[in-house]
C-alpha positions as CSV (number, residue, x, y, z in Angstrom):
1,X,55.8,115.2,-2.8
2,X,59.3,114.6,-2.1
3,X,57.1,112.0,0.4
4,X,55.6,110.7,-1.9
5,X,57.8,109.7,-4.8
6,X,59.9,108.1,-2.5
7,X,57.1,106.1,-0.7
8,X,56.3,105.4,-4.5
9,X,59.5,104.1,-5.5
10,X,59.5,102.5,-2.2
11,X,56.8,99.7,-3.7
12,X,58.5,98.8,-6.8
13,X,59.7,95.1,-6.0
14,X,64.0,94.9,-7.1
15,X,63.1,93.4,-10.5
16,X,61.5,96.3,-11.6
17,X,64.1,98.0,-9.6
18,X,66.7,96.2,-12.6
19,X,63.8,96.7,-14.8
20,X,64.0,100.6,-14.8
21,X,67.4,100.7,-14.9
22,X,68.5,98.7,-17.4
23,X,65.6,99.9,-19.7
24,X,63.8,96.8,-20.8
25,X,61.0,95.1,-21.5
26,X,57.3,97.0,-22.2
27,X,58.6,100.6,-22.6
28,X,55.9,103.5,-21.8
29,X,55.4,105.1,-24.9
30,X,55.8,101.8,-26.7
31,X,52.0,101.9,-25.1
32,X,51.1,105.2,-26.1
33,X,52.6,104.8,-29.3
34,X,50.3,101.9,-29.7
35,X,47.0,102.7,-28.0
36,X,47.5,106.1,-29.0
37,X,45.1,107.8,-26.2
38,X,45.3,107.3,-22.4
39,X,41.1,106.9,-23.0
40,X,42.2,104.2,-25.8
41,X,44.2,102.4,-23.4
42,X,41.7,102.7,-20.7
43,X,39.2,101.4,-22.4
44,X,41.0,98.6,-24.7
45,X,43.1,97.3,-21.9
46,X,40.5,98.0,-18.6
47,X,43.2,99.3,-16.7
48,X,42.8,103.4,-15.6
49,X,43.7,105.8,-17.3
50,X,46.1,106.6,-14.5
51,X,47.9,103.6,-14.5
52,X,49.6,104.8,-18.1
53,X,50.1,108.3,-16.6
54,X,52.5,106.2,-13.6
55,X,54.5,104.6,-16.3
56,X,55.5,107.4,-18.3
57,X,56.6,108.6,-15.4
58,X,58.3,105.8,-14.1
59,X,59.7,105.4,-16.7
60,X,58.5,101.8,-17.2
61,X,56.0,99.2,-16.8
62,X,55.8,96.9,-13.9
63,X,57.0,93.1,-14.8
64,X,52.4,92.1,-15.0
65,X,51.4,94.2,-16.8
66,X,54.3,94.2,-19.4
67,X,52.6,90.3,-18.9
68,X,49.4,91.2,-19.9
69,X,50.0,94.0,-22.1
70,X,51.6,91.3,-24.3
71,X,48.7,88.9,-24.0
72,X,46.3,91.8,-25.3
73,X,48.1,93.3,-27.3
74,X,48.6,89.4,-29.4
75,X,51.9,89.2,-29.2
76,X,52.5,92.8,-30.5
77,X,53.8,94.1,-27.1
78,X,56.7,92.0,-26.2
79,X,58.0,91.7,-23.4
80,X,61.7,91.1,-22.5
81,X,61.8,87.5,-21.7
82,X,59.8,86.6,-24.3
83,X,62.1,88.2,-27.0
84,X,65.3,86.2,-25.2
85,X,62.9,83.5,-25.4
86,X,62.2,83.7,-29.4
87,X,66.7,84.2,-29.8
88,X,67.0,80.9,-28.4
């Protein structure tokens, strides 16, 4: 089990690790709350329900998925980068 977790962490990009540490961007719990269930998440996003489960376990949503969720939700879930652009 430990080696699996280590391998998963090694696959993160440096940027995703920074996101995770800073807590920026779309939070996994926000995604779960927005869709209400893993079934609805899977149905509406065409991503597997285990994807959401992994995000909840990791504590962050990868950058590319944040952009996809922002598009799919018409901006209701926003990446940290979009939020920064709106402040300018």
